[in-house]
C-alpha positions as CSV (number, residue, x, y, z in Angstrom):
1,X,-9.0,46.9,12.8
2,X,-11.5,45.0,10.6
3,X,-14.9,46.6,10.7
4,X,-18.1,44.7,11.3
5,X,-19.3,45.6,7.8
6,X,-16.1,44.2,6.3
7,X,-16.6,40.9,8.3
8,X,-20.2,40.6,7.1
9,X,-19.0,41.1,3.5
10,X,-16.3,38.5,3.9
11,X,-18.7,36.0,5.5
12,X,-21.3,36.7,2.7
13,X,-18.5,36.1,0.1
14,X,-17.4,32.9,1.8
15,X,-21.0,31.7,1.9
16,X,-21.4,32.4,-1.8
17,X,-18.1,30.6,-2.5
18,X,-19.2,27.6,-0.5
19,X,-22.6,27.5,-2.1
20,X,-20.9,27.4,-5.5
21,X,-18.6,24.7,-4.3
22,X,-21.6,22.6,-3.2
23,X,-23.4,23.1,-6.5
24,X,-20.3,21.9,-8.5
25,X,-19.7,19.0,-6.2
26,X,-23.3,17.7,-6.3
27,X,-23.4,18.1,-10.0
28,X,-20.2,16.1,-10.4
29,X,-21.6,13.4,-8.0
30,X,-24.7,13.1,-10.2
31,X,-22.5,12.7,-13.3
32,X,-20.5,10.0,-11.6
33,X,-23.7,8.2,-10.7
34,X,-24.8,8.2,-14.4
35,X,-21.3,7.1,-15.4
36,X,-21.4,4.0,-13.1
37,X,-24.8,3.1,-14.5
38,X,-23.9,3.5,-18.1
39,X,-20.2,2.3,-18.3
40,X,-19.6,-1.4,-17.8
41,X,-17.2,-2.1,-14.9
42,X,-15.0,-5.0,-15.7
43,X,-13.7,-7.2,-12.9
44,X,-10.8,-9.6,-12.9
45,X,-11.0,-13.3,-12.7
46,X,-10.3,-14.0,-9.0
47,X,-8.3,-17.1,-8.0
48,X,-8.1,-17.8,-4.3
49,X,-6.0,-20.3,-2.3
50,X,-2.6,-21.8,-1.8
51,X,-2.1,-22.6,-5.5
52,X,-3.6,-19.4,-6.8
53,X,-0.3,-18.0,-8.0
54,X,0.4,-21.0,-10.2
55,X,-3.1,-21.0,-11.6
56,X,-2.8,-17.3,-12.4
57,X,0.4,-18.0,-14.4
58,X,-1.3,-20.8,-16.2
59,X,-3.8,-18.3,-17.6
60,X,-1.3,-16.2,-19.4
61,X,0.8,-19.2,-20.4
62,X,-2.2,-20.7,-22.1
63,X,-2.7,-17.4,-23.9
64,X,0.7,-17.8,-25.5
65,X,2.6,-15.2,-23.4
66,X,6.3,-16.0,-23.3
67,X,8.0,-12.9,-21.8
68,X,6.8,-11.6,-18.4
69,X,7.6,-8.2,-16.9
70,X,7.4,-8.7,-13.2
71,X,6.8,-5.5,-11.2
72,X,7.6,-5.5,-7.5
73,X,9.6,-3.5,-4.9
74,X,13.1,-4.0,-3.6
75,X,12.0,-5.2,-0.1
76,X,9.7,-7.9,-1.5
77,X,12.4,-9.0,-4.0
78,X,15.1,-9.1,-1.3
79,X,12.7,-11.2,0.9
80,X,12.3,-13.6,-2.0
81,X,8.5,-13.1,-2.3
82,X,8.5,-13.4,-6.1
83,X,10.5,-16.7,-6.0
84,X,7.4,-18.9,-5.9
85,X,6.3,-17.3,-9.2
86,X,9.8,-17.2,-10.7
87,X,10.3,-20.9,-10.1
88,X,7.0,-21.8,-11.7
89,X,7.8,-19.7,-14.8
90,X,11.2,-21.3,-15.1
91,X,9.6,-24.8,-14.9
92,X,7.4,-23.8,-17.8
93,X,10.3,-22.3,-19.9
94,X,8.8,-18.8,-19.6
95,X,11.2,-15.8,-19.7
96,X,10.8,-13.0,-17.2
97,X,12.3,-9.7,-16.3
98,X,12.1,-8.3,-12.8
99,X,11.7,-4.6,-12.1
100,X,11.9,-3.9,-8.3
101,X,12.2,-0.2,-8.5
102,X,8.7,0.6,-7.2
103,X,8.6,3.0,-4.2
104,X,5.7,3.9,-1.9
105,X,3.4,6.3,-3.8
106,X,5.3,5.8,-7.1
107,X,6.2,8.8,-9.1
108,X,6.1,9.3,-12.9
109,X,9.8,8.7,-13.1
110,X,9.5,5.4,-11.3
111,X,6.9,4.3,-13.8
112,X,8.9,5.6,-16.8
113,X,11.9,3.6,-15.7
114,X,9.8,0.4,-15.5
115,X,8.2,1.2,-18.9
116,X,11.6,1.6,-20.5
117,X,12.8,-1.8,-19.1
118,X,9.7,-3.6,-20.2
119,X,9.8,-2.2,-23.7
120,X,13.6,-2.9,-24.1
121,X,13.0,-6.5,-22.9
122,X,10.2,-7.0,-25.4
123,X,7.8,-8.2,-22.6
124,X,4.3,-9.2,-23.7
125,X,2.6,-9.4,-20.3
126,X,2.9,-7.5,-17.0
127,X,2.6,-9.3,-13.6
128,X,2.4,-7.2,-10.4
129,X,3.6,-8.8,-7.2
130,X,3.1,-6.4,-4.3
131,X,0.9,-4.0,-2.5
132,X,-1.1,-1.0,-3.8
133,X,1.8,1.0,-5.0
134,X,3.2,-1.9,-7.0
135,X,-0.1,-2.7,-8.6
136,X,-0.8,0.9,-9.4
137,X,2.6,1.3,-11.0
138,X,2.1,-2.0,-13.0
139,X,-1.2,-0.7,-14.2
140,X,0.4,2.5,-15.5
141,X,3.3,0.6,-17.1
142,X,0.9,-1.8,-18.9
143,X,-1.3,1.1,-20.0
144,X,1.7,3.2,-21.2
145,X,3.2,0.3,-23.1
146,X,-0.1,-0.6,-24.7
147,X,-0.7,3.0,-25.8
148,X,2.9,4.0,-26.5
149,X,2.7,7.0,-24.2
150,X,4.1,8.4,-21.0
151,X,2.3,8.3,-17.6
152,X,1.4,12.0,-17.5
153,X,-0.6,11.5,-20.7
154,X,-3.0,9.1,-18.9
155,X,-3.8,11.3,-15.9
156,X,-7.5,12.1,-15.8
157,X,-10.5,10.2,-17.1
158,X,-10.3,7.7,-20.0
159,X,-7.2,9.1,-21.7
160,X,-6.1,5.7,-23.1
161,X,-7.1,5.0,-26.7
162,X,-6.0,1.4,-26.7
163,X,-6.1,-1.5,-24.2
164,X,-3.2,-2.0,-21.9
165,X,-0.6,-4.8,-22.2
166,X,-2.2,-8.0,-20.6
167,X,-2.0,-7.4,-16.9
168,X,-2.2,-9.8,-14.0
169,X,-1.8,-9.2,-10.2
170,X,-0.8,-11.0,-7.1
171,X,-1.5,-8.7,-4.1
172,X,0.9,-9.2,-1.2
173,X,-1.1,-7.1,1.2
174,X,-4.8,-7.1,2.0
175,X,-5.3,-3.4,1.5
176,X,-5.9,-1.3,-1.5
177,X,-7.9,-3.8,-3.6
178,X,-6.1,-2.1,-6.5
179,X,-6.3,-5.3,-8.5
180,X,-10.0,-4.7,-8.8
181,X,-10.2,-0.9,-9.4
182,X,-10.3,1.3,-12.5
183,X,-7.8,3.8,-11.1
184,X,-4.1,4.2,-10.5
185,X,-2.5,6.8,-8.3
186,X,0.7,8.6,-9.5
187,X,2.7,11.1,-7.4
188,X,4.4,14.2,-8.8
189,X,8.2,13.8,-9.0
190,X,8.7,17.2,-7.2
191,X,5.7,18.0,-5.0
192,X,4.6,14.3,-4.4
193,X,1.0,15.5,-4.8
194,X,-1.1,12.6,-6.1
195,X,-3.0,12.4,-9.3
196,X,-5.3,9.7,-10.6
197,X,-5.6,8.0,-13.9
198,X,-9.0,6.4,-14.3
199,X,-9.9,4.0,-17.1
200,X,-11.8,0.7,-17.3
201,X,-9.0,-0.6,-19.6
202,X,-6.5,-0.8,-16.7
203,X,-8.5,-3.4,-14.8
204,X,-6.3,-6.6,-14.6
205,X,-7.4,-9.7,-16.4
206,X,-7.0,-11.8,-13.3
207,X,-5.8,-11.6,-9.7
208,X,-4.6,-14.3,-7.3
209,X,-5.3,-14.1,-3.6
210,X,-2.7,-16.5,-2.2
211,X,-2.5,-16.5,1.7
212,X,1.0,-18.1,1.6
213,X,2.3,-14.9,-0.1
214,X,0.7,-12.7,2.5
215,X,1.7,-14.6,5.7
216,X,5.1,-12.9,6.0
217,X,3.5,-9.4,6.2
218,X,4.6,-7.8,9.6
219,X,1.9,-6.8,12.1
220,X,2.1,-3.0,11.5
221,X,1.7,-3.5,7.7
222,X,-1.2,-5.9,8.4
223,X,-2.8,-3.2,10.6
224,X,-2.3,-0.3,8.2
225,X,-3.5,-2.1,5.0
226,X,-6.4,-3.7,6.9
227,X,-7.7,-0.3,7.8
228,X,-7.4,0.7,4.2
229,X,-9.8,-2.1,3.4
230,X,-12.2,-0.9,6.1
231,X,-12.0,2.7,4.9
232,X,-12.7,1.7,1.3
233,X,-15.8,-0.2,2.4
234,X,-17.1,2.4,4.8
235,X,-16.7,5.3,2.4
236,X,-18.3,3.3,-0.4
237,X,-21.2,2.4,2.0
238,X,-21.8,6.0,3.0
239,X,-21.5,7.4,-0.5
240,X,-24.7,8.8,-2.0
241,X,-23.8,6.8,-5.1
242,X,-24.0,3.5,-3.2
243,X,-26.2,0.8,-4.8
244,X,-27.3,-2.7,-3.9
245,X,-24.3,-4.0,-5.8
246,X,-21.7,-1.9,-3.9
247,X,-23.5,-2.4,-0.6
248,X,-23.1,-6.1,-0.9
249,X,-19.3,-5.8,-1.4
250,X,-18.9,-3.1,1.2
251,X,-20.8,-4.9,3.9
252,X,-18.9,-8.1,3.2
253,X,-15.6,-6.3,3.5
254,X,-16.6,-4.5,6.8
255,X,-17.8,-7.7,8.4
256,X,-14.6,-9.6,7.4
257,X,-12.3,-6.8,8.6
258,X,-14.0,-6.4,12.0
259,X,-13.6,-10.2,12.6
260,X,-10.4,-11.3,10.9
261,X,-8.1,-8.2,11.0
262,X,-7.3,-8.7,14.8
263,X,-6.6,-12.4,14.1
264,X,-4.3,-11.6,11.1
265,X,-2.6,-8.9,13.2
266,X,-2.0,-11.2,16.1
267,X,-0.9,-14.3,14.1
268,X,0.3,-13.6,10.6
269,X,0.7,-17.3,9.9
270,X,-3.1,-17.8,10.1
271,X,-3.8,-18.6,6.5
272,X,-7.6,-18.5,6.9
273,X,-7.4,-14.9,8.3
274,X,-5.0,-13.9,5.5
275,X,-7.2,-15.4,2.8
276,X,-10.4,-13.7,4.2
277,X,-8.6,-10.4,4.4
278,X,-7.4,-10.7,0.9
279,X,-10.9,-11.3,-0.4
280,X,-12.2,-8.4,1.7
281,X,-9.7,-6.1,0.1
282,X,-10.9,-7.2,-3.3
283,X,-14.5,-6.6,-2.3
284,X,-13.5,-3.1,-1.0
285,X,-12.0,-2.4,-4.4
286,X,-15.2,-3.5,-6.3
287,X,-17.3,-1.3,-4.0
288,X,-15.3,1.8,-4.4
289,X,-15.2,1.3,-8.2
290,X,-18.8,2.4,-8.4
291,X,-19.6,4.2,-5.2
292,X,-16.3,6.1,-4.7
293,X,-14.5,7.3,-1.6
294,X,-14.6,10.4,0.5
295,X,-12.9,12.8,2.9
296,X,-10.9,10.1,4.7
297,X,-8.9,9.4,1.6
298,X,-8.8,13.0,0.5
299,X,-7.2,14.1,3.8
300,X,-5.0,11.0,4.1
301,X,-3.6,11.8,0.6
302,X,-2.4,15.1,2.0
303,X,-0.7,13.5,5.0
304,X,1.1,11.3,2.6
305,X,2.1,14.1,0.2
306,X,3.3,16.5,2.9
307,X,4.7,14.2,5.6
308,X,5.2,10.8,4.0
309,X,2.7,9.1,6.1
310,X,2.0,5.6,4.7
311,X,-1.4,5.5,3.1
312,X,-3.1,2.9,5.2
313,X,-1.8,4.5,8.4
314,X,-3.0,7.9,7.2
315,X,-6.5,6.5,6.6
316,X,-6.5,5.0,10.1
317,X,-5.5,8.3,11.7
318,X,-8.1,10.3,9.8
319,X,-11.0,7.8,9.9
320,X,-12.4,8.5,13.4
321,X,-12.6,12.3,12.8
322,X,-14.5,11.9,9.5
323,X,-16.8,9.3,11.0
324,X,-17.7,11.7,13.8
325,X,-18.4,14.6,11.4
326,X,-20.4,12.3,9.1
327,X,-22.3,10.6,12.0
328,X,-25.4,12.8,11.7
329,X,-25.7,12.6,7.9
330,X,-24.9,8.8,7.9
331,X,-26.4,7.6,11.1
332,X,-29.3,5.6,9.4
333,X,-26.9,4.0,7.0
334,X,-24.3,3.2,9.7
335,X,-27.1,1.6,11.8
336,X,-28.1,-0.5,8.9
337,X,-24.5,-1.6,8.4
338,X,-24.0,-2.4,12.0
339,X,-27.1,-4.7,12.0
340,X,-26.2,-6.2,8.6
341,X,-22.6,-7.1,9.6
342,X,-23.5,-8.4,13.1
343,X,-21.7,-5.6,15.0
344,X,-25.0,-5.3,16.9
345,X,-27.6,-8.1,17.1
346,X,-31.4,-7.6,17.5
347,X,-30.9,-4.2,19.0
348,X,-33.9,-2.1,19.7
349,X,-31.8,1.1,20.1
350,X,-32.3,4.1,17.9
351,X,-30.3,4.6,14.7
352,X,-28.3,7.3,16.4
353,X,-27.3,5.1,19.3
354,X,-26.4,2.2,17.0
355,X,-24.3,4.5,14.8
356,X,-22.5,5.7,17.9
357,X,-21.9,2.2,19.0
358,X,-20.6,1.2,15.5
359,X,-18.1,4.1,15.5
360,X,-17.0,3.2,19.0
361,X,-16.3,-0.4,17.7
362,X,-14.2,1.0,14.9
363,X,-12.2,3.0,17.4
364,X,-11.7,-0.1,19.6
365,X,-10.4,-2.0,16.5
366,X,-7.9,0.8,15.9
367,X,-6.6,0.4,19.4
368,X,-6.6,-3.4,19.3
369,X,-4.3,-3.4,16.3
370,X,-1.9,-0.8,17.7
371,X,-2.6,2.1,15.3
372,X,-0.4,5.0,16.4
373,X,-1.8,8.5,15.9
374,X,1.6,10.0,15.4
375,X,2.3,12.1,12.2
376,X,5.8,13.4,12.2
377,X,6.6,17.1,11.6
378,X,3.1,18.5,11.0
379,X,3.2,22.2,10.4
380,X,0.1,24.4,11.0
381,X,1.3,26.6,8.1
382,X,0.6,23.8,5.7
383,X,-3.0,23.3,6.8
384,X,-4.7,25.9,4.6
385,X,-3.1,24.4,1.4
386,X,-3.9,20.8,2.6
387,X,-7.5,21.6,3.3
388,X,-7.9,23.3,-0.1
389,X,-6.4,20.3,-1.9
390,X,-8.5,17.8,0.1
391,X,-11.7,19.8,-0.6
392,X,-10.9,19.9,-4.3
393,X,-10.3,16.1,-4.4
394,X,-13.7,15.5,-2.9
395,X,-15.4,18.1,-5.1
396,X,-13.9,16.6,-8.3
397,X,-14.0,12.9,-7.5
398,X,-16.3,11.7,-4.7
399,X,-20.0,11.6,-3.8
400,X,-20.0,12.1,-0.1
401,X,-23.0,12.1,2.3
402,X,-22.2,15.6,3.6
403,X,-19.8,18.2,2.4
404,X,-17.3,19.9,4.7
405,X,-16.1,23.5,4.6
406,X,-12.4,24.2,4.4
407,X,-12.5,25.1,8.1
408,X,-13.9,21.7,9.0
409,X,-11.0,20.0,7.2
410,X,-8.5,22.3,8.8
411,X,-9.9,21.6,12.2
412,X,-9.4,17.8,11.6
413,X,-5.8,18.5,10.8
414,X,-5.4,20.6,13.9
415,X,-6.9,17.8,16.0
416,X,-4.5,15.2,14.3
417,X,-1.5,17.5,15.1
418,X,-2.6,17.8,18.8
419,X,-3.2,14.1,19.2
420,X,0.1,13.4,17.5
421,X,2.1,15.7,19.7
422,X,0.4,14.2,22.8
423,X,1.2,10.6,21.7
424,X,4.8,11.6,20.9
425,X,5.2,13.1,24.4
426,X,3.6,10.2,26.1
427,X,5.8,7.8,24.2
428,X,8.9,9.8,25.1
429,X,8.0,9.8,28.8
430,X,7.3,6.0,28.8
431,X,10.6,5.3,27.1
C-alpha cells in the first residue's frame, strides 16, 4: 500500500514538474511573440472569383515558367478537378506533370516520391490543387527541390537555406488556410506522428480562391474543413500572442463561418457561400501565422495519429471540451469576440454570460452541420502517451491562454471516448 508520505512526495514532485513545464512554455511563448514582431510574415497574392484559377496561371506564365508540377490527390484527379487548370495550360502551350499521390496527412515518403517526379520532369514551378494535405505536401516538395534536400532535413524552424521553387496554390476546401501559412505538417512513415516544418520561405507566391472549384465538395467535408477554419480563428483569438492584426483576421473568419458554413453545408452549389468560406479559411491562416494555435489542434493531432480521424473532424470533436476548460481564462476575450462578430447584439449581460452564450452557439453550429462525435477504436491505454505528446506540442509551439496538466488532457480524451461510445450505441439502435 502506498503511504501518505509517498503520496505527498509524488504530488510535490508532480507540482515541481508542472511548474517547470509552465516556465518553459511561457518562455517559449514570449520568444514566439518577439519572433512575430521581428520576422516579416509574407502573404500570398490572393485572387478571388470564378476566373481566379486562370488569373493565377497567368502570373507564373508571365514569369516565364514553362513546366508545371501539379500536386493533387487521386480522388480530386479522378473527379477531374484539375481539368480546368490543365485545359488553360494546354491553351497556353505550357507543359505540366501531375502527381496525384498525396494522401491525408502525407508522410515523408509521399513527399519524396513527388519530389523525385518533379526533379526528373525538370519542373520549374509547383502548383497545388487540393486541401491542406495537398498544399502542405506541395510546400515541402517545392522547398526540398529549391534546397536540394529531403523532407526530414526541413523539420523544425527555418532549416531552409534557399528559397523554394516558385509555388502557387488553388485550395479546393475552405479549411486549413495552408496557402497563407508559414508551416507544413509531415507525418512519420511508421508512427504517423506529425512534425512541422516552419519557414517564411514556404509561403506561396499567390493563391486562387475559386468557388467553382469548391462547389463539388460533399457536405461532410464542407463541415469538417469549415470547423477547421473556426478552430484556427478561435485559437488565434484566444492566444496570448494575439494582436490587432491577428484579431482582425480571426474575427472576420469567425463571423463568416458562423453565418456561411451552414449555408455551404446545406447547398454546396451556393457560390457566394463557397467564396466567403474560402476567404475565411485564408484569413484564419493569416491569423494563426502570428498568434498560433492551441490545445484543440494539439489533441486533434493525436486523434489523427492514433486513430486516423480526419483533421477537421478531430478539431470539431475536441473544440467544445477545450472551449469549456478555457472559458474562465478567456471569458473576456470571448465576450469581445461575440459582440464584435454579431453573435450577440447590444447585450448588457456579463462577460461570463456572453462567453457561455458564445460557446453554446458554437455547439449549436456543430449540431447544425452534423458533426459526429464518433472516434473509432479509442483505447484508454493510449491516453497517457497522447496527453504527453499533446502537452509537448503546446509547450513547444503555442501561446495559450491557460496551460493544462496532463490529467486535464487525459480527462478530455476520456470524455471523447465516452461520448463516442454512446453515439455509436445510439446509432446502432436507431439503425
